[in-house]
Structures are given as C-alpha cells and as structure tokens.
Wavefront OBJ file of the C-alpha trace (Angstrom):
o trace
v 65.866 55.079 101.588
v 65.475 57.683 104.242
v 66.560 61.257 103.539
v 67.341 63.393 106.524
v 67.480 67.123 105.795
v 68.955 69.755 107.697
v 67.857 73.242 107.352
v 63.960 73.935 107.417
v 64.351 76.994 105.041
v 62.975 77.422 101.452
v 65.645 74.789 100.090
v 65.058 72.097 102.573
v 61.270 72.260 102.615
v 61.057 72.058 98.952
v 63.321 69.316 98.915
v 61.476 67.569 101.151
v 58.264 67.911 99.315
v 59.835 66.793 95.616
v 61.452 63.809 97.721
v 57.696 63.229 99.300
v 56.000 63.381 96.001
v 57.778 60.731 94.786
v 56.900 58.386 98.106
v 60.586 58.708 99.344
v 60.912 58.494 103.359
v 62.071 62.216 104.471
v 62.134 64.353 107.388
v 63.203 67.866 107.719
v 65.075 69.209 110.806
v 65.195 73.009 111.443
v 67.270 74.844 114.443
v 64.581 77.574 114.825
v 60.823 77.205 116.235
v 58.659 79.121 113.813
v 60.722 80.332 111.149
v 61.058 84.354 110.855
v 60.214 86.211 107.781
v 63.963 87.834 108.270
v 64.807 88.519 104.590
v 61.763 90.384 103.805
v 61.242 89.308 100.007
v 63.237 88.355 96.757
v 62.426 88.169 93.165
v 62.308 84.953 91.637
v 62.164 84.419 87.666
v 60.308 81.576 85.592
v 62.979 79.003 86.319
v 61.803 78.664 90.266
v 58.324 79.520 89.792
v 57.822 76.699 87.312
v 59.335 74.303 89.537
v 57.267 75.898 92.739
v 54.074 74.841 90.672
v 55.511 71.293 90.609
v 55.293 70.945 94.071
v 51.582 70.980 94.371
v 49.890 70.865 90.882
v 46.407 71.242 92.315
v 47.309 74.346 94.437
v 49.854 75.759 92.395
v 47.611 79.103 91.942
v 48.279 79.501 95.961
v 51.927 80.548 95.219
v 52.218 83.747 96.713
v 53.808 87.087 95.399
v 53.052 89.609 92.952
v 54.350 89.968 89.223
v 56.814 92.580 88.860
v 56.310 94.156 84.851
v 59.424 96.571 84.339
v 62.826 97.033 85.587
v 63.444 100.632 85.880
v 67.074 102.232 86.484
v 67.261 105.995 87.070
v 70.235 108.370 88.370
v 69.103 110.349 91.863
v 68.388 113.348 89.571
v 65.468 111.314 88.068
v 67.028 110.670 84.502
v 66.071 107.306 82.973
v 68.867 105.421 81.830
v 67.186 102.061 81.736
v 63.686 100.277 81.107
v 63.249 96.883 80.100
v 60.105 94.771 80.441
v 60.724 91.874 82.814
v 59.533 88.313 81.510
v 57.994 86.306 84.135
v 59.452 87.773 87.252
v 57.485 87.478 90.554
v 58.263 89.534 94.059
v 57.831 87.151 96.849
v 57.904 87.729 100.860
v 60.157 85.058 102.509
v 57.392 84.646 105.029
v 54.533 84.084 102.692
v 56.823 81.201 100.559
v 57.917 79.636 103.809
v 54.042 79.211 104.958
v 52.984 78.130 101.309
v 55.779 75.472 101.582
v 54.976 74.531 105.150
v 51.270 74.202 104.227
v 52.123 71.583 101.357
v 54.491 69.361 103.516
v 53.218 67.259 106.525
v 53.862 69.105 110.071
v 54.726 66.101 111.757
v 57.876 65.538 109.370
v 59.593 68.892 110.328
v 61.223 69.118 113.557
v 61.891 72.339 114.880
v 64.442 73.192 117.706
v 66.858 70.975 116.245
v 70.316 72.834 115.611
v 72.788 70.699 114.078
v 75.787 69.259 116.306
v 77.646 66.543 114.500
v 77.228 63.677 112.561
v 77.591 59.854 113.648
v 79.720 57.718 111.380
v 79.905 54.183 110.633
v 82.459 52.674 107.747
v 83.137 56.480 106.980
v 79.294 56.963 106.288
v 77.168 59.170 108.116
v 74.480 57.235 109.681
v 72.664 59.557 112.018
v 72.680 63.345 112.308
v 72.953 64.532 116.495
v 71.297 67.845 117.322
v 72.320 69.934 120.256
v 69.194 69.189 122.178
v 70.645 65.973 122.268
v 67.999 64.354 120.029
v 69.390 61.806 117.027
v 67.965 61.294 113.837
v 69.044 58.171 111.685
v 68.927 58.026 107.878
v 70.743 56.888 104.587
v 71.148 60.412 103.178
v 71.953 63.731 104.744
v 71.671 67.013 103.005
v 72.722 70.225 104.344
v 70.448 73.053 103.637
v 71.079 74.994 106.376
v 72.192 78.196 104.763
v 75.552 80.340 104.039
v 76.920 79.711 107.309
v 76.250 75.992 107.146
v 77.496 73.785 109.711
v 77.061 70.844 107.592
v 79.331 72.096 105.053
v 81.925 72.864 107.507
v 81.880 69.426 108.719
v 81.943 67.706 105.455
v 84.139 70.254 103.537
v 86.050 72.400 106.209
v 86.026 76.170 106.478
v 85.281 77.899 103.328
v 87.012 81.476 102.401
v 84.345 84.513 102.413
v 84.993 87.415 100.312
v 85.233 90.876 102.270
v 82.272 92.258 102.762
v 82.387 95.675 100.860
v 78.852 96.186 100.103
v 76.251 96.157 102.640
v 72.166 96.279 102.461
v 69.963 98.008 104.507
v 66.290 96.239 103.993
v 62.645 97.320 104.688
v 59.137 97.156 103.942
v 56.810 99.694 103.672
v 53.264 100.295 103.040
v 52.085 103.692 100.696
v 49.073 103.627 98.896
v 50.058 106.864 97.009
v 53.544 105.486 95.645
v 51.336 101.948 94.772
v 49.702 104.052 92.151
v 53.014 105.310 90.522
v 55.242 102.704 91.237
v 53.057 99.477 92.085
v 53.955 97.130 89.205
v 57.874 97.926 88.815
v 61.058 97.324 90.178
v 62.630 100.926 90.329
v 65.987 101.365 91.027
v 67.909 104.853 91.725
v 71.637 104.575 91.254
v 74.468 107.066 91.610
v 76.945 107.483 89.055
v 79.945 108.966 91.388
v 79.954 106.157 93.954
v 78.567 102.982 95.272
v 75.272 104.027 96.640
v 71.674 102.693 95.337
v 67.942 102.855 96.539
v 65.862 99.834 94.750
v 61.890 99.372 95.477
v 59.701 96.523 94.505
v 56.075 95.734 95.005
v 55.191 92.665 96.997
v 51.413 93.416 97.260
v 48.944 95.624 97.011
v 50.340 99.114 98.507
v 53.386 97.283 99.754
v 57.034 97.830 98.871
v 60.220 96.027 99.860
v 62.942 98.192 99.741
v 66.777 98.167 99.927
v 69.933 100.488 100.308
v 73.092 99.230 98.776
v 75.979 101.250 99.916
v 80.043 100.988 99.861
v 80.541 100.205 103.784
v 84.344 101.288 103.323
v 83.242 104.828 102.596
v 80.138 104.824 104.623
v 78.636 103.069 107.459
v 76.025 102.907 110.170
v 77.195 103.755 113.457
v 74.445 102.043 115.481
v 71.775 99.355 114.445
v 69.295 100.669 116.417
v 66.086 101.606 114.417
v 66.686 105.416 115.122
v 70.498 104.767 113.941
v 69.275 102.851 110.838
v 66.609 105.796 109.915
v 69.177 108.304 110.483
v 71.892 106.858 108.495
v 69.468 106.108 105.376
v 68.393 109.773 105.490
v 71.584 111.148 105.656
v 73.064 108.905 102.921
v 69.746 109.329 100.479
v 69.402 113.002 101.198
v 70.125 113.857 97.444
v 67.961 111.197 95.983
v 64.341 111.990 94.830
v 61.115 112.532 96.599
v 59.619 109.221 96.147
v 62.427 107.943 98.046
v 61.763 110.133 100.978
v 58.095 109.377 100.784
v 58.656 105.356 100.928
v 61.220 105.579 103.903
v 58.813 107.998 105.643
v 56.264 105.025 105.984
v 58.749 102.483 107.270
v 58.948 100.857 110.249
v 62.480 100.632 111.099
v 62.063 98.303 113.949
v 61.874 95.477 111.324
v 64.667 97.111 109.225
v 68.156 95.443 109.184
v 71.563 95.477 107.891
v 72.776 92.457 105.537
v 76.637 92.121 105.356
v 76.634 90.958 101.444
v 79.387 88.211 100.607
v 80.061 84.839 98.811
v 82.992 82.131 98.239
v 84.299 80.409 95.414
v 82.493 77.256 93.967
v 83.270 74.364 95.829
v 85.003 71.316 94.257
v 82.134 69.211 94.945
v 78.728 69.299 96.549
v 78.823 66.297 98.820
v 81.021 63.694 100.525
v 80.144 60.124 100.568
v 76.245 60.273 101.932
v 75.891 63.711 103.157
v 75.332 66.388 100.088
v 74.716 70.132 99.916
v 72.156 72.481 98.328
v 71.285 76.134 98.310
v 73.216 78.472 100.023
v 74.940 75.631 101.885
v 76.358 74.546 98.734
v 77.026 77.992 96.988
v 76.931 81.435 98.056
v 76.442 84.513 95.323
v 76.161 88.228 96.089
v 72.640 89.083 96.064
v 73.086 91.337 92.915
v 71.441 88.912 90.747
v 68.385 87.396 92.665
v 69.396 84.228 92.035
v 69.713 82.600 95.591
v 66.239 81.274 95.891
v 65.652 80.135 92.367
v 69.252 78.282 92.855
v 68.121 76.470 95.973
v 64.878 75.572 94.347
v 66.480 74.138 91.024
v 68.972 72.617 93.495
v 66.206 70.518 95.099
v 64.378 69.496 92.051
v 67.814 68.493 90.105
v 68.887 66.406 93.373
v 65.658 64.440 93.344
v 66.060 64.013 89.582
v 69.277 62.489 89.611
v 68.332 60.196 92.952
v 65.808 58.851 90.623
v 67.816 58.215 87.740
v 70.889 56.688 89.266
v 71.092 53.607 91.409
v 73.669 54.869 93.585
v 73.611 58.012 95.443
v 77.183 58.892 94.839
v 76.791 58.504 90.935
v 73.627 60.774 91.715
v 75.363 63.351 93.565
v 78.160 63.650 90.959
v 75.671 64.317 88.443
v 73.751 66.814 90.265
v 77.184 68.746 90.699
v 77.842 68.294 87.123
v 74.577 69.919 85.963
v 74.386 72.607 88.555
v 78.073 73.772 88.796
v 78.306 75.611 85.611
v 75.544 77.729 86.189
v 76.309 78.442 89.805
v 79.881 79.289 88.675
v 78.515 81.829 86.344
v 75.913 83.347 88.891
v 79.084 83.664 91.283
v 81.141 85.574 88.926
v 78.082 87.595 87.789
v 77.340 88.636 91.360
v 81.199 89.856 91.730
v 80.863 91.686 88.025
v 78.004 93.638 89.149
v 79.507 94.445 92.666
v 82.333 95.818 90.953
v 80.173 97.998 88.560
v 78.445 99.194 91.519
v 81.523 100.155 92.993
v 83.203 101.720 90.050
v 80.429 103.513 88.475
v 82.621 105.554 86.637
v 84.284 103.030 84.703
v 81.405 102.408 82.624
v 78.743 104.461 80.380
v 75.181 104.177 81.015
v 74.999 101.728 77.907
v 77.302 99.247 79.624
v 75.622 99.275 83.319
v 74.962 95.752 83.802
v 71.418 94.980 84.487
v 70.605 92.851 87.682
v 68.164 90.034 87.162
v 68.740 89.390 83.244
v 71.990 87.982 82.818
v 72.718 87.547 78.806
v 71.224 84.340 77.175
v 73.348 81.519 76.460
v 74.749 81.419 73.319
v 74.080 78.755 71.069
v 76.861 76.737 69.357
v 77.161 78.329 66.021
v 77.062 76.317 62.518
v 80.544 76.362 61.012
v 80.753 79.484 58.918
v 81.403 77.358 55.964
v 78.331 75.403 56.293
v 76.391 78.838 56.143
v 74.910 81.101 53.471
v 74.644 84.523 53.868
v 71.939 86.461 53.599
v 71.307 90.267 53.263
v 67.510 91.024 53.619
v 66.454 94.229 52.613
v 62.982 95.127 54.294
v 61.157 98.032 55.419
v 58.764 98.217 58.567
v 55.790 99.588 56.426
v 56.440 97.415 53.462
v 53.279 95.268 52.846
v 54.896 92.479 50.692
v 57.621 92.247 53.276
v 54.601 91.191 55.638
v 52.995 88.919 53.329
v 55.986 86.738 52.970
v 56.303 85.729 56.665
v 54.695 82.322 56.392
v 57.680 81.473 53.853
v 60.354 82.825 56.041
v 59.410 81.440 59.240
v 59.077 78.278 57.594
v 62.496 78.530 56.117
v 63.753 79.398 59.517
v 62.203 76.096 61.044
v 63.535 73.701 58.287
v 66.929 75.647 57.247
v 67.580 78.148 59.690
v 70.827 76.848 61.067
v 72.229 77.148 57.501
v 71.375 80.962 57.027
v 73.287 83.961 58.683
v 70.346 86.175 57.904
v 71.469 90.282 58.221
v 68.638 92.588 58.258
v 69.311 96.039 56.060
v 66.695 98.491 56.305
v 65.788 99.591 52.705
v 64.081 103.094 53.481
v 60.971 102.656 51.469
v 59.304 105.918 52.390
v 61.940 109.011 52.654
v 58.685 111.514 52.828
v 55.586 111.733 50.402
v 57.421 114.323 48.061
v 60.196 111.687 47.235
v 58.155 108.723 46.650
v 56.752 108.880 43.053
v 55.783 105.260 42.620
v 53.332 103.999 40.088
v 50.183 104.229 41.294
v 50.763 104.667 44.988
v 51.515 108.466 45.383
v 49.732 109.348 48.403
v 48.314 107.724 52.060
v 44.764 107.164 50.460
v 46.259 104.925 47.616
v 48.342 102.900 50.037
v 44.984 101.736 52.252
v 43.624 100.890 49.022
v 46.947 99.077 48.049
v 46.900 96.969 51.362
v 43.442 95.823 51.606
v 44.136 94.573 47.794
v 47.443 92.760 49.082
v 45.586 91.477 52.079
v 42.760 89.865 49.999
v 45.382 88.328 47.472
v 48.068 86.870 50.353
v 45.864 86.402 53.241
v 47.696 87.925 55.557
v 45.969 90.462 58.316
v 46.308 94.050 56.892
v 44.106 96.940 57.683
v 44.618 100.017 55.352
v 42.698 102.516 57.398
v 45.621 103.258 59.229
v 46.397 105.461 56.148
v 43.227 107.167 56.498
v 42.842 107.726 60.230
v 46.797 108.191 61.105
v 48.699 108.651 58.009
v 52.541 108.187 58.140
v 54.772 110.489 56.719
v 58.061 108.627 56.453
v 59.442 104.838 57.051
v 62.736 106.395 58.303
v 62.010 106.583 61.960
v 61.033 102.972 62.554
v 63.850 101.880 60.438
v 66.158 103.882 62.329
v 64.720 102.330 65.620
v 65.179 99.096 64.170
v 69.080 100.119 63.610
v 68.923 101.097 67.643
v 67.340 97.521 68.414
v 70.368 95.918 66.358
v 72.918 98.158 68.517
v 71.578 96.522 71.649
v 70.891 92.824 70.939
v 70.953 91.168 67.341
v 68.693 88.462 68.598
v 65.846 90.500 69.774
v 66.301 92.998 66.933
v 64.021 90.791 64.397
v 61.458 90.306 67.301
v 61.130 94.283 67.521
v 60.798 94.377 63.964
v 58.044 91.702 64.035
v 56.362 93.613 66.919
v 56.039 96.935 65.117
v 54.874 95.044 61.818
v 51.887 93.915 63.945
v 51.255 97.260 65.316
v 51.228 98.783 61.802
v 49.412 96.221 59.678
v 47.276 94.766 62.275
v 46.526 97.226 65.099
v 46.562 100.413 62.807
v 49.377 102.146 65.079
v 51.293 104.857 63.614
v 54.908 103.575 64.545
v 56.459 106.649 63.664
v 55.433 107.910 67.163
v 57.745 107.148 69.996
v 55.000 105.774 72.625
v 54.514 102.806 70.093
v 58.346 102.202 69.409
v 58.985 101.948 73.252
v 56.254 99.881 73.875
v 57.511 97.466 71.074
v 60.979 97.545 72.775
v 59.637 96.665 76.133
v 57.551 93.749 75.169
v 60.472 92.009 73.332
v 62.873 92.670 75.931
v 65.020 95.496 74.742
v 65.932 98.503 77.064
v 63.930 101.468 75.731
v 65.941 104.079 77.473
v 68.900 102.930 75.708
v 67.198 102.495 72.437
v 65.890 106.380 72.788
v 69.650 106.988 73.375
v 70.697 105.093 70.260
v 67.729 106.333 68.257
v 68.839 109.819 68.741
v 72.445 109.117 68.093
v 74.209 106.586 66.209
v 71.530 104.637 64.894
v 70.970 107.119 62.191
v 74.707 106.557 60.986
v 73.930 103.126 60.786
v 70.667 103.545 58.853
v 72.442 105.494 56.190
v 75.118 102.414 55.828
v 71.974 100.249 55.397
v 71.051 102.452 52.481
v 74.086 103.030 50.688
v 74.498 99.006 51.089
v 71.261 98.853 49.066
v 72.629 101.290 46.476
v 75.542 99.231 46.117
v 73.470 95.709 45.629
v 70.868 97.760 43.302
v 67.929 97.241 45.358
v 64.691 99.434 44.093
v 61.995 97.190 45.638
v 61.405 95.270 48.650
v 61.919 92.302 50.068
v 64.952 91.822 48.104
v 67.109 88.748 49.666
v 70.900 88.308 48.227
v 71.957 84.815 49.017
v 75.911 84.382 48.998
v 78.226 81.482 49.516
v 81.652 81.136 50.891
v 82.982 81.300 47.295
v 81.212 84.617 47.065
v 78.738 83.884 44.469
v 75.383 85.292 45.141
v 71.769 85.174 43.691
v 69.207 87.819 44.278
v 65.388 86.965 45.102
v 62.838 89.946 44.778
v 59.233 89.969 45.889
v 57.137 87.004 46.284
v 58.985 83.606 45.550
v 57.839 79.778 45.971
v 58.988 78.115 49.054
v 60.789 75.455 46.612
v 62.758 78.332 44.906
v 64.125 79.104 48.334
v 65.205 75.614 49.112
v 66.821 74.948 45.619
v 69.172 77.885 46.535
v 70.113 76.469 49.726
v 70.505 73.027 48.130
v 72.465 73.928 45.256
v 75.059 75.597 47.644
v 75.035 73.386 50.199
v 74.285 70.032 48.896
v 74.251 68.180 52.024
v 71.891 70.487 53.907
v 69.381 68.719 55.863
v 65.871 69.763 56.441
v 64.502 69.577 59.849
v 60.892 68.181 60.231
v 58.732 70.753 61.742
v 56.935 69.754 64.839
v 53.303 70.650 64.057
v 51.905 70.520 67.588
v 50.340 74.199 68.148
v 52.303 74.389 71.427
v 55.576 73.740 69.814
v 54.803 76.393 66.797
v 53.744 79.064 69.414
v 56.819 78.247 71.262
v 58.853 79.238 68.244
v 56.488 82.014 67.278
v 54.740 83.625 70.036
v 52.195 85.294 67.725
v 50.851 84.241 64.420
v 48.141 84.871 61.578
v 46.057 81.908 60.519
v 47.868 82.094 57.122
v 51.358 81.461 59.418
v 49.715 78.580 61.206
v 48.065 76.897 58.321
v 51.421 77.046 55.890
v 53.664 75.627 59.277
v 51.231 73.240 60.203
v 50.353 72.189 56.221
v 46.783 72.202 56.814
v 44.326 74.557 54.970
v 43.056 77.926 56.189
v 39.459 76.288 56.935
v 41.053 73.879 59.194
v 43.601 75.942 60.616
v 40.915 78.695 61.450
v 38.862 76.061 63.198
v 42.155 74.833 65.301
v 42.850 77.977 66.247
v 39.633 79.185 67.610
v 39.238 75.868 69.482
v 42.791 76.565 71.164
v 41.302 80.040 72.071
v 38.304 78.960 73.552
v 40.672 76.574 75.663
v 42.234 79.529 77.167
v 45.826 78.660 75.022
v 45.778 81.854 72.742
v 44.852 85.380 72.912
v 43.861 87.236 69.828
v 43.805 90.782 68.064
v 41.442 90.906 65.781
v 41.384 93.715 62.863
v 38.851 94.193 59.965
v 40.818 91.617 57.711
v 42.082 88.988 59.882
v 43.041 87.974 63.354
v 46.383 87.960 64.904
v 46.707 85.061 67.838
v 48.933 85.188 70.692
v 50.433 82.326 72.813
v 49.029 82.115 76.273
v 50.733 78.862 76.609
v 53.044 79.786 79.465
v 50.736 82.590 81.330
v 48.247 79.969 82.248
v 48.422 79.226 85.771
l 1 2 3 4 5 6 7 8 9 10 11 12 13 14 15 16 17 18 19 20 21 22 23 24 25 26 27 28 29 30 31 32 33 34 35 36 37 38 39 40 41 42 43 44 45 46 47 48 49 50 51 52 53 54 55 56 57 58 59 60 61 62 63 64 65 66 67 68 69 70 71 72 73 74 75 76 77 78 79 80 81 82 83 84 85 86 87 88 89 90 91 92 93 94 95 96 97 98 99 100 101 102 103 104 105 106 107 108 109 110 111 112 113 114 115 116 117 118 119 120 121 122 123 124 125 126 127 128 129 130 131 132 133 134 135 136 137 138 139 140 141 142 143 144 145 146 147 148 149 150 151 152 153 154 155 156 157 158 159 160 161 162 163 164 165 166 167 168 169 170 171 172 173 174 175 176 177 178 179 180 181 182 183 184 185 186 187 188 189 190 191 192 193 194 195 196 197 198 199 200 201 202 203 204 205 206 207 208 209 210 211 212 213 214 215 216 217 218 219 220 221 222 223 224 225 226 227 228 229 230 231 232 233 234 235 236 237 238 239 240 241 242 243 244 245 246 247 248 249 250 251 252 253 254 255 256 257 258 259 260 261 262 263 264 265 266 267 268 269 270 271 272 273 274 275 276 277 278 279 280 281 282 283 284 285 286 287 288 289 290 291 292 293 294 295 296 297 298 299 300 301 302 303 304 305 306 307 308 309 310 311 312 313 314 315 316 317 318 319 320 321 322 323 324 325 326 327 328 329 330 331 332 333 334 335 336 337 338 339 340 341 342 343 344 345 346 347 348 349 350 351 352 353 354 355 356 357 358 359 360 361 362 363 364 365 366 367 368 369 370 371 372 373 374 375 376 377 378 379 380 381 382 383 384 385 386 387 388 389 390 391 392 393 394 395 396 397 398 399 400 401 402 403 404 405 406 407 408 409 410 411 412 413 414 415 416 417 418 419 420 421 422 423 424 425 426 427 428 429 430 431 432 433 434 435 436 437 438 439 440 441 442 443 444 445 446 447 448 449 450 451 452 453 454 455 456 457 458 459 460 461 462 463 464 465 466 467 468 469 470 471 472 473 474 475 476 477 478 479 480 481 482 483 484 485 486 487 488 489 490 491 492 493 494 495 496 497 498 499 500 501 502 503 504 505 506 507 508 509 510 511 512 513 514 515 516 517 518 519 520 521 522 523 524 525 526 527 528 529 530 531 532 533 534 535 536 537 538 539 540 541 542 543 544 545 546 547 548 549 550 551 552 553 554 555 556 557 558 559 560 561 562 563 564 565 566 567 568 569 570 571 572 573 574 575 576 577 578 579 580 581 582 583 584 585 586 587 588 589 590 591 592 593 594 595 596 597 598 599 600 601 602 603 604 605 606 607 608 609 610 611 612 613 614 615 616 617 618 619 620 621 622 623 624 625 626 627 628 629 630 631 632 633 634 635 636 637 638 639 640 641 642 643 644 645
C-alpha cells in the first residue's frame, strides 16, 4: 500500500512519520519550497504533545517549545479576573515544529513545489495526484492535508460555506528581556469588558513572546496592511491598555506581523470519499479561540493510522476514523463559536462566566442510577487530624465502591477561635502540637505538629470558606483542593489561613484563583454557614462524621476511626448487589488515581506492609518516577510519571 499525502505542513508530515514508522510506503507533496513559519506559534496540550513524542521516541526530548505555567486574564485596567494553572500546555513556534518534523522524516520522501491540481480516476477511484508543474504521483490512498483552503476537499466534497469573518487577529513576535522577567512563564491576556478587543502574550523562548490582538473587525479594521499601517492601528486600538502591552509592541518588528482572518465551517458529513481522506484543517476548521487546531491535526494523523492498521479495507478505516474524531471536532467547533460570541458580547456575562480559552470543561462520566447510589454526608474540617488519618481508608473505598457513593462534603467549623474551643485537654496551639505528634505515632500518617509552635492558626474558618468557594467553582476539583490544603497544613507546616497558600493550592489543582478570591469574600461565607447549620441539624459534634443514606431515607452515622469492613458492611446492607472493583495495585495506576500518597496510603491500597511500601517507594523515587516532600514524621510522595520526558 502506498499513501500519497498532499500538504507538507504539520498534519501531513506527522501522518507521514506515523505511516513510515509502521513500514507503510508514503510520500509527502508540498506546494511551497521551504515551508515558511507564518503563524508564528500556537499552544499545544498534552494530547498533542504525547503523540509528538511517539513520532521519534529516541529523540522526543528535542520537541521544541516552552511550557506555559498559568493563564491570567485581566482587564485593561490591570484588574485580575481569572488565574488558572495550565496543566501540560506548551507554546511552540510553528517553524520550530516544522523543522522538528522534517528532521524526523526522510528528505527524499518530501517533494516540494508540487501544487495540487486534480486526481486521475479509474473505476471511480483516485489512482494518481496531478500537480500544476505537470508531475504525477500514483498511489493507493490519497490524503488531503492541505489546510483550511484545501483543494483536495473542494474536489471530493465541493465548496464549504465559511462563516463570515467578524473577528480578526494581528499577530507578531517580540523579544523583550524586561518583560520576560515578569511575564516569561504565563499566558497573559487583557480583555476589554465593553467591546470585542483583547491583547494576549505568550512566551515562546527566553526573552521571546508571540503576541496577538483580537478585535471586532466590524467595529474597527486596519486601513492598510503595511508594517506602518499595522503598527499605527495597534497603537490606536490599544491606547488604553496597560504599560506592558505598549512595552511589548515597542520591541516588535512589524515587518513580520500580519492580519489573520478567523473563520470556520460546519462539521462535514464525512472526511473521505472512496480512497481520498482529509485530515487537519482540510477536514475541519475551527476558530482559533480554542487553540485546538494543531493538536487536532496531530490526533487526526495518529487516529487515521491506527484505523488503517486495525481494518482490512480502507473505507471501513476511514469511516471508523470519522466516527472517532467527529464528536470531539464538533465540540471544538461549537466551543470556538461560543468563545467568539462571548468575545464580541462581553456585556452578556459577568466575570465568573467568561469562558476560558484552552481549557474546555472535562467530559462528564455516565452517572450511576441514583437508585443505585448511597448518599454520604461527610462532615470534615481542613485542620482535623483524624480526618487526615482516615484518608487511606476513604481512598480505598473510592476505588472499590466509589461508583455507588455520592459523597457531599460539609465543613464542620472545628475551630471558630481559641476563645470558643474549650475542648478537653486541647485548649491552645501548644497542646495541638503535642496531640498531632501523638496521632501521627498511632495512625502512621505524616503529621508535623511544629506548625502550632512556629506559625499557629487562630481559626479553621478561613480554609473552610475557601473550600466552599472551590465547590462553587467545580465540585470535582474541590476535594482535590481540600486534599492539597490538608497536605500543606499536616506535612508542609503551612498556615492555611494565609491567602498565599490557599491561592497556591487552588492553582495547583486547576481552580481559577481569581474567582476563588471573589467567592471567598462573597457567597462562600453564606454557604459555610449553611454547612454549620446542617451539622447542627444532624447533631454533628466531632469529626470526621459520615452519614450514609439510601433511597428509603434510612441513615446510619459513623464517627471517627472505623474499620474498612464496617464501611463495606454499611454499603452492602443497602445495596446487596454492589460489586467491588478489584484494585490494580501497579504503582503507576495508583498514582494515576491519587497523585500524592503517604507510605500508609500506598501500603493500604497495595495491601503490603509499611516496610515493603517504604522500600518500593524509595525504589520508584531513585528511578525518577516519584518526588518526595519530607517532614519530621514522614514523607509525602508525589507522582512524576507524566512529567518524565
């Protein structure tokens, strides 16, 4: 089988490498001689990066680009309205990626200067591609990877209807050592809240940024696309934007800047006709707000090769390729349109509702029928040591019976203040320090009581309110936020009343820290009061307290430490047909579920002794699979599996 690829950009070269790695004959045809780097740069998520690594496993460390840590959205006034940590996003210059792909693919298999003209057909199947220079390439399968204005698509599908251009982008690259010191790790965007206008800057290398201006071209447009005209247009358009915007533009060479007309078209009914198939922008074009275009092209290439290998005939493979990719592509097209609408109509949403580019809401998993679930009210507190020590048990419960449990977290308000905490022998910070060390010795979870001597907390209310703010934003991320501030207080000796630690925890788990602060200072306080009232209604006086309720509204209350078998007994009594899921104890799998674990947790989930767990964890650390946070009373291990290059 010989595959003829038309288009030698990122999509075409990536497909060519994947095919050649499977010993499939392939040739790439590109209309240009020396592919230009127009496009400057783009952001790519781990979906695309992981597939790039597969192209050349021995040299994947040479993949160009710079990791981008955070996304920060501000108003032109400088007010921060969104701040999110970016998980595995990389900014890559288009020219650098093209060079990486060309270095991985044999030069003799790339024919430049071949502009596609038409196909030669026999029995309704394409047998050869004809190029404008008169050259002809015969093959068995033909792939259109020739971009948004694809001639291959036009010949096999007819014309598509592009959406009108209502948003344009000015794009440029600047070198600025001064700004690299303050903005060199983050994707920073300034967006007007009264009209469709935004400026974004993303680091691509040391002291280097790619920048863009997005604007409503029906309200304002450049008069002349000369370097001087584009420069004057940007200066006037952004005259009310902050100093760093003007500083970056002052170091830009406008001879390399250009105007990009953004547009898309509806999802095609198919990506192929007979033995001709489309990938990348030729198959589907989405608006640039999502930064999904390049990743989609790379995923297309890998998916197409996988289907060709799995299926005996190419048409079945092509249909399976479409079935796999079309739902995700359709969502990206719609997301781009939603983001464009929001951009052009900023008055229609408040700051919390502004969609974030790059980060789409994760897919919701199919829920178990509510009749087959038990509701669990879990009353806890961020500084409750007993709540921390039952984590091994709760994590095992989640793995084995989690699909049958609908856990709702309620904050208990353990420590309003020291004046309101007359409780047994623990009446001041010094006594808490001693108590925590005792709890650590009994239950073998790392706890460092020195926090209460070095930087004592006066209340558990602030971190509890912060948790309610996290719940307001994302119910799935809120428990991760609680876990992270638990680690900070019990292992790292961080005073989690302080906003700097709450903000750091929020960013690390994927929350928007700017919104968290707004909610923390606003409605989250009322939600925390509701939790306190719920606790009073249920007679909760100690933590942790778990109340299990089934569809008949019968409930059972469990307080403090219990055996694992007792929890299972409660579940099976209410759901006799509940089936335990056997835990895959491979360390990579466990750390995939729980990126941080103490020795006790790893031992409990692996069903091995503490001694055996300690030896295994040290081995994984020596091999580079784990990082560790050491405290005087134990270690917290953090997964490094997916950060290894």
